[in-house]
N, C-alpha and C positions, 0 to 999 in steps of 0.2 A: 459811209466808214462805221469797219467794228474794228471800238474798244476795247481789249481781253487786256487785264494786268493781271498777274501771275502771283497767287500766292501763299505760300506753305503748306496750309490744306484744302485750295479750291480755287476753281477760277470762275474768275465775274464777271458775266457778259454782259453789255450792255447796252445790243441788239434786240431786238424784236427778234428779227429774223434767225440768230444764230438761235434764241431761244427754242424757237419756232427748231431749228436743221433739228438742236439736242432731242425735242422730242420723239421726233419722226423716228431718229434712231436706234432711239432707246427702244422702240415699239416693232421695229425689224426682229428679225426671228438669227440668230449670229450662223454664220456660212459655220459647211462643215469647212475641216483643215485639209491638204490634200495633201498629209500628213501625219503622226500621230505615234512620237516618241522613233523620229526621223524615216520610221516606216509609213509606203504607202496604204492608202487603202487597201482594203479587197473591192474587185468590182467582176461581173459577169461580160461587162460589155468586150471586152478583147477578142472572148469566148463565143460569144451571138455573132457579131461582127463575119466570123468565117464562119457561121454551122447556118445562120438564119436563113442566108439566097440558096441554101437547099433546099428551102422546103416549101413547099406551092401550092397555092391556093386551086381546089378542081372544084368545077360544077361540069352537074347532067345534067342530061334529057335524056329520057327512058321512056319506055312501055309498059305497061302488067296489066296482067291478064283477074278479073276480079268472077263468082261470077251471078247471076243476075236472081235471086231468089223470090218465087215465087209464095202466091198465098194457101200454098196446097201443104201437106205431111211432110212433116222432113224424116220423117223414122226412114231408113235406110232399105228395111224391104218392104216400103211402098214404094218405096223409089227406081227400088228393081224391080221388081210386080209384075206392076202399072210401066216400067220404061218412060217415069222422066225425064225429060232431055236435062243439060244440063247447059244452060246459057251464057256462055261466055262476052264479055266485052272487053275493047282495050280502051287503056288507059291513058293519058300523060303523064309523065312524072319527072319532077326533077330533084337534085340534093347536089348537098353547098357539104366537100371535108378538104381530105390533105393529102398531101403523097411527101416522100422522100425523094429528092436526086439520089440514087445511087456508085452508078456512073454516067458520068459526062458524058462520056467521048460516045456510049454507046444510045444515051438520051433515055436509059432505067430507074423508073419512077415508082417503089414501093409504096403499095396505097392497101388496102381494106377491098374484100369482096364485095361490103357490103356497100361501100360508098358507090364502085360502077353498076352494082346489080342491075341486070333491066336493060344499063343504056346504049343508046344506038349513038351519042354521041358528048364526048367528052372534050370540057377546054382546062385549059391547064393557064394558070396567069404566076410566072414569074414575079419574085419580089421587084425586079424593076421597071415591072411594070407590063412584058412583054405578056402577051394571050397567044397556047399556039394549042393543037387541035392535038388528040393523041390517039393513042389506038390499043387497043388489051393486048397484051401477048400470050395473055395467058391468067387464071383464076384455079384459087382453090377453097370453095366455101367450106371445108372443112377445117379448116384453119381460119378463114377467114381474113385471108391474102393473094391478092394480086396483082400481077407487074403491066406498068404501061410502060408507051412506048413514046417519044419525039425529039421531032427530026431539027436540032438549033444546034448554031456559036455559043460560045460564050457559055456553057453553065458550068455549075457548080454543086458536086457533090459531097457529101458529107460523111466520114470517115469510120468505119466499122469498129465498135469495140470487140471484146470476148466477153458477151452475157454470162457466160457461166464463169465468173468469174467475179457478177456480183456479185454483197453483200449486205443483208439490214442492215439498215441505216445510213448506206452509201448516197447522198445527194444527188442527185436528177434532175434534167432541167424540159418540161414537156414544152413544146412549140408548134405550132398549135395555128386552124382560123376558125375559131370559138364563135358561132352564133352570125357567120358570115359579117363579123365585124371587119374583119383585114388581120395580118398577121398577131399575135401574142405569146408573149411566152411568161409561164407558171414555176415556176419553182415548189421544191418536196423534196421526199429521199426516199429510198426504198422501202415500204411498208413489206411485202412478202415475197417470199417465192416462190416459186413448185404451183400453185393456186390454179386447182381443176376441181373438176366437181360443180360446176355452179351453172350449166344450162345454155351456153351462153354460144357458143360453138361447138361443132363435135371432138372433137380433138384438142383439149387443152392445157396450156402447161405455163401459167400468166404470170406477168410479174406484178407486184400492186405497190401504188405510190401515192401520195397523197397528196402527189403534185397538182392544182388541181385539170380535171381533161372537162371540155360542156361537147354538148352538140354544135359539130364540126370540126374538132378535135382530131372526129379518126383519122388514120391511115396518118396521123403529122407524125414529128421524131420524137421521140425518147430520150434523153441525150447524159454524159455523163461531163465533170467540169469540164474535160479534157475537151470536149465539144466533141467528144466519139458518138457515134450512135448504137442506142444498150437495146432499144423497141422499139416497135409501131407501139401507136396510143391505139387504142380496139374499144373498148366500153369505160364506163362509167358506176357504180353501182348507186340504184335509188330507182324510183314513182317516179309516175310520172315525166313532168316538165322543171321536176325542183331545181333542176341545174347538179353540179359541181359535191359532192360534199364527203372528198376527203379521201374515197377510196377509188381509182382508179387501174387500168387494169388495162397491160398492154404484152405485144408478140414478144420475145427474148428475138433478138436478132439474129443468133443462132440459126433459132427455126426457122428465121421467115427469109432470112439468105439463104438454107437448106431447100424452101420450098421455091423461092423464085431459079436459083438453080437447074431445078427441075423443068418449072413450067419454059423458062427459057430456050432447053436442050429437047423439051419433047410437047411441049403446051399444053401438058398436064404433069396431076402427082400419080407416078407408077406407085401407089401401091401393093403389098400384099399383106396376105393375113397369115397370124397361128397357125388358126382353126381348133383351135380349143376354147370352149365358152366354162365359163365357172360360175363361183358365188365367192362375196366376201369374207374372210376366215371371221369367225364372230371368237368373243372368249369362249363360252357354250361347249363352238365348235372343234376350240383350241383346246380345253380340256381331254374331249375323247377323241381328237387324236393325239393328245403325248404332246402335246405342244409349251415348251415355258414361255413364249411369242402371242400375241393375239390381234395379228395381223396379217395378212398373205391374202392371197389367191389361190379357189385348191378350184381344182379342174375334175368338170365334175360331166366337161362330153368331147368326144372327138370326133374330128369333119374324117373322112374314110382321103385319104392318098393328100389331107395335109401335109404340111409343115412338121405340125407336132408329131404326125400319126409315122411316119417316114421318122423321127428325131427319136423316137421310142418314148414319147412323155405316153404320163395314162391315166386312167381315170383315177382321183382320189390325193393324186399329187399336189405338193402344199409347196405352194410359190411364194416366196420371201427373198428378190431379190434379180434383176435383172441387167447386165451389163457396169455392172456395179451398184445399180441405184435401188434407192430400195422399192421392191410393192409391198404396200400394205390395203391395196382394193380392187377391184375390176375398172375402178375409175384410171388406177393408175397402171396399166395393162393395157385393157385399151391407147391409151394414151402414149405408149412406149411404141407396141408393133407398130399404130397408127407413125410414126413420123421417123420409121424406119422404110430404107427403100430392096429394094427386089436386090438380093442377090448377096443381103448384105448377111454376120453373124450371130445373132445374140444371146449371148452364154446366161444359161438359167441355174439360177441357186434356187433349192426346194425341197423340199423334205420327205420324203419316200418313206411308209413303215416305219417309221423314228428314223430315222438315218438321213448325212446331209451329206450329197450331190451334183455336183455340177452337170450338167442338158445345156452341150448348141445345140441352135436352132438354127437352121438356114431360110430365109423371112422368101420367097417363094411366092410367083403366083397357084390360086388353086383353082383346076378346071371345073366348072361344071354347071351339067349340063343344065342346059337353060329352056322353061318347058313354056309356048309361046310363042309373042308373032306366029300367029296363023298354025304353026303347026302341030299341033297337039289341037290345041282351041284356042280360039281365037279371047278367050272371056279369060286364061291363064297369061297372053301376053305382059311383061313387061313382069315379070314375077320370077324368081330364080328362084331355083330347089335344093336345098342341099340331101345324100344322103345325111344322119347321124349314127352315130353309135356310143351305149351307155351301160356301163358297169354297173350290174346289184347284183346282195349279198344274197338274195331272193331267187330271181328270176334268169341272173345269169346275163351274158349278154345283146344286146336289146335294140332291136333296125330303128328306123322309122325315115320320114321326109318332113321333115321343114323349113317352111321360108324364110331363106335365107334377107330374099331383097325382091322391095319393090318401089318398082318405077310412082309417083306421087302423079298423079292426072293416065296412069292406063288402065287400060282393063282390068287389068286384076283389083290393082286400086276401086276405080269407080264397082268392081265384084265385090268388095268387102273384104279379100284376104288383109291381113298386115302380118308383117316383120315378127316374126316367134310361133304363128297356127301352125302347126302337127296336122300336115294330116293323118286322122285317123282310116278315115273309110269311105271306100266311096260308090255309091247306090247300095248300102251295105255290106260293101266286102273289103273284108279289112285290109290295107297298105300298108306294106315296111323297106320295102325298093326305089327303088323305079323304075326296070323293070314291070316291077306290077302294075304303077301307078300311066305307064304307057302301055299296057296291055287294056287295063279299064275303060281310062279314056276313049280306046279308040274303039272297042266294046260298043258303048254306049256315048259316045259323042254328040249325037245330039240333043242331049237335056245327064245331063245327071243333079244330084245331091252330094256334096259333098263334108263327111262332118268331120270337124275339125276341133283340136282340141285347141286353147287360145290359152293360157295358163290354167288357174283350179277348174274354165268353165270349158264346154261342150255348146260346138254351135254347127247350124248349119246353111251351108251358100247353094246358094243354088244354082246352075251356069247353062243355057237354056238356047 
């Protein structure tokens, strides 16, 4: 029996049990109130209950090729002259990542290309434990975007936001499956927008966030506080396996959705090329050009027959904006053109001889003759060449043939060709056009020494 006698200044407890209960209760933390000043406490739980069912776990099995190294000199000239073969081995691979259901009716899932690269089997696990087999609809290595499809009823999709309205400081939440632990949610803010030049992908326009992103989060969702998809988590900044250090990157959903639409419609991304090469505008060059700005893209080369050529772009033009977006470097120009669809028009704002002008350019495919496939020479298979034209004050117009593309693992790649190589001569005879190269290859098809200019140095490539 507990006897409690009330006094004005204390409560006297005569039972040892009562004293023990008092001590235990005083050691417990105070429970959070349901409301403060009549207002309910903020919580992301309701939003996450709607968004998390749309984020899935992706597990893949794949095969990759690797080159077996022999204890022989690795010098490419040695291997070429003595015809040392490359021995390949097939290696089983496995990967874990995340994906986001963006179209429940059609079972479409957005993820990263690197999550499903080389995969021959893809298993998708929903938050309710259902396991589904997925097939690849399309993939785009340049932007690291891939689209999968599953066939299942009762899927949940996450609505898409307009990522162009994001601002630095906006709150965001990352949802994914880091380290295979299962679905995990982290929060942070938008740290920066339009990040590029990181060397992560060929085309970059990242959202930077300090929401914790780790291995396995790739392909997961970056959502705003309304539960709308603003980005696809892709990469983190850091070395080794140190994990998140508060610098993560996501592909803006506007960009990912545009890529997804093309992958669904065509199975690939159909890109055009401007057909103009250039360099960054530096303060020194700006002074030489008489410009008051210190950043931009200077046109130094124009491909014959390209959209830039047809639109009237000239060597020496300084492009400072395109479609209203500032162009500060060659990277900005590369990203902007790479994100345009065929048939779209971009309006360039540029300076020509001190005058500001606008120039519309229609993005179209460039027909470039291909030398390879055994038609001209087997060693040239896999390389794409283009006629280039450049203006010099001293020499006037200069024509030459440049390597525009080399397929990895192709004969041209194994022969030693690199993108940007200029074909200077064949068997000591100068070459400036396609016709000259075709004629010389036809005459000397059984054996050729090609003099190539690579940057500031020259080298020889033997074809036999």
